[in-house]
N, C-alpha and C positions, 0 to 999 in steps of 0.2 A: 504494500500500500504506500503511495507517495506521502512524503512528509509535508505537513502544512507549514509554510514558512511566513505567511502574511498575517499580520495582526488585524487586517481588514476582512479576513475570512468570516463567513456567516457563523461558524462555530463559536467565535469569540462573543458575538452578540447574544447567542443562546445561553452560554454559560454565565455571562454577566447579568442577563435578565433574571435567570433563576437565582443567582446569588443575592440579588437585590431584594428578593422576596417572592415566593410563589406558594400558592395555597396547597399544591399537591406534590411539589418536588423540592429537592435541596441539593446543594453542591457539597461534596466532601473532597478533602485533600489529604493524600497520604496513603501509603501502602497498607498500614495497619487498619485504617478505617475501611479500605476497600476489601481486605480479607475478612474483616468482621461483618461487613454488609453481606458478602457472599455466604459466609458461615451462618448468618442469621436469616438467610433466604429473603433478604430485602430486595424488592424489584429494582433493577438497575436499567436506566434508559440508555446511557452512553458513557464511554470512558475515553480519556485522552491521556497520552503519556509521552515522555521524552525517552527515547530508546536506550540511551546509555546510562539510565539511572534506575535500573531494576536488577534484582538478583535472580537466581535460578527459580526460587519458589514463586516470585512475582511473575516471571516469564511464563511459568506453567499456568498460573491463574489467568493471565492475559490470553493464552492460547485457548483455554476453555471458554472464556467470555466471548472471544472473537467469533465463535460459531453461533452465538446467540444474539449479539447486539453489535452496534457500531463502535469500533475501537479506532480512534484517530491517533496518528503519530504526528507529533508537533515538535518544533524547535523550542529551545529554552525561552526564547523571546516571546513566542506565542503562548507558552505555558504561563509565563508571568502575566499575560493578559487574561488567560482563562481562570486562573486561581485567585480567590480572594485573599490568600495568605501572602504576607509580605515576602517570605522566602519559600516558594513552592517546593514541595517534596519531589516533584517529577511525575506525579499522576493525580488526575482529578476525575471525578465521576458525577453524573447526575443520577440521583436515586429518587425513588418514590417514597414519600413519607408514609409511615405505617399509621393508619387511623384506628382508633379504639373507641369503644362505647364504655359508658360508666360501668356496665356489667362486668367488664374485664377486670375491674378493681377487686371484684369479689370471687373471681374464679379459683383463687387459692385462699383458704381459710385457716386461721383467722386473718382477716384483712389487716394490712399495715400500710396505710396511705400517707404520703408526705404531701402537704400543701405548702407551696412557696408563694408568699404574698409580696408582690412588687420587688422581687429579687433582680436587681438590674445588672449585676456583673455576670457576664457569660461564663467566666471561669467558675464562679460559685454555683451557677445553675447547672453546669455540666458536672461539677464535682458532686452535687447532690444526687443527680441521676445515677452516677457511677456507684456512689456509696449506698444508695437505696437498693440497687440491684444486688450489690455484694452482700448487703445485710439482710436480704430476703424480703424487702418491701414488695407490696403487690402493685404499686403504681405511684406516679407523681403527678400532681395537678398544679400548674402554674397559673397565676392570674395574669391578665393581659398587660399589666404594668411591668411584668418581669421580662428578662431577656428571652429572646426567641429560642425555645428548646431545640429547634432545627436550624438555628444559625450556625455558621461554620465554627465560630469560636466555642460555642456551647458543645457542639458535636465533638470537637477535638478534646475538650476537657472530659467529656463523658466516655471517650475511648471505646465506643461501640455499644454501650449499655442502652442508648436511645433506640437502637434497632430491635431490642428484645423486650424491654420493660414498657408496660402501658404508660404513655406520656400524654397528658391532655392539658388543655387550657380552659380557664374559666373567665367569665366576663369581669368579675371582681371578687373580692374576698367573701361577700355574702353569698354570691352564687356558688362559690366553692364550698362554703359551709352547708348550704342547702343540699348540694349534690352528695356530699359524703354522709350527711345525716340521713338522707333517704337510703343510702347504702347500709345503714345500721351501724356505722362506726362512730364511737365516742370521739369528740373533738378535744384534743389536748393541745393547748397553746403553750409554746415555749417562751419563757420570759427569763431575763437575766437574774431576777431576784423575786422573792416573795411567792414562789411556787413550791409545790411539793418536790423534794429532792427526787431525781429520777430513779434512784435505787429503791425508794419507798413507794413509788406509784406502780400500781398493777397495770402492766402493758400487755398482758396475755390475751385479753379479749380483743375483738376487732376495734382498732383505734386509728385515728388520724392525727398525725403530728403536724402542727401548723408552725411554720418558720417564717418570721418576719423579714422584711428587706433590710438592706444595709442602712444603719442609722435609725430609721423610724421604728423598726421592730414590728411586732404584731399590732394591728390596729385596734382601737378601743371597741369597735363594732364586733370584731372577732372575739376579743376577750369577754365581751358580754354574752356571746353565744357559746363559749367554751364550756365543756363539762368539767374541766379541770385545767390547772396550770402546772407546768413542769419546769423545774430549774435544775441546771447542771451544777453540782457542787464545784466551787472553785476556791483556790487559795486566796487569802486576803490580799487586797490590792488589785486584783484582776476584775475589771468592770464587766466585760462580756467576751464572748467567743465569736469568731467568724461564723457566719450563717451556715456555711457548708460543713464546718467542723461540728457545730452544734447538732445539725441534722444527723450526721454520721454517728455521733455518740449516742443519741437517743434511739436511733434505729437499731444499733448494735445492742443497746441495753434491752430493748424489746426482744431481739433475737435471743439474747442470753436467757431472759426469763422464760421464753417459750420452749427453749431447748431443755431447760431444767424442770419444766412443769411436770 
């Protein structure tokens, strides 16, 4: 297949349009994410790569994909135009977003749902998705004030977990609370202080852990709706934890309690 050398090629327009935001598709950058997408059976529409930047396992993957979809070979200059990443890895792809219904949050019981309210940092959003999957959570719900869970920065931080774990968005924090309440999961709001220490709170039943955004924390409306508040014990002098770290600690505490039940 001829190598695409022009940044004016139609392929550049396509990748850039999807990277700016698409209801159904997303752009991923990197061999790890491409391997994870294939392993997770995520639908892939197109792939573009720089020929001299892949190893044997990567080449084998491309050979398999080439029989199913369009694989474009491009120069490094064209790759720089295709990829949203400042330093592209050498491969990009357009994938179909996996859509989930609220019922997917309940397919594994007891449910353990993470709700992120106005979490604006993509790195934090992706880290929450990754730690949620690793800790056995059943899904993550982001309010629309949060970073795009299918944005390239979030996807890179999630390292492939987005392709497997039910990830959804809610209009706002009250919409999120309504949806998890209908799912029968108690709402537990994470607060830096004045909550029940997480080791003393029963997290074995179906629960939703609500994590507030950077700075503002959990909104007063959600605190009023919460069935309980949970606080992570911290040494004196530490005011609060990073949102992604807090989510991971509480998810793992829930996993510990359920494992020992």
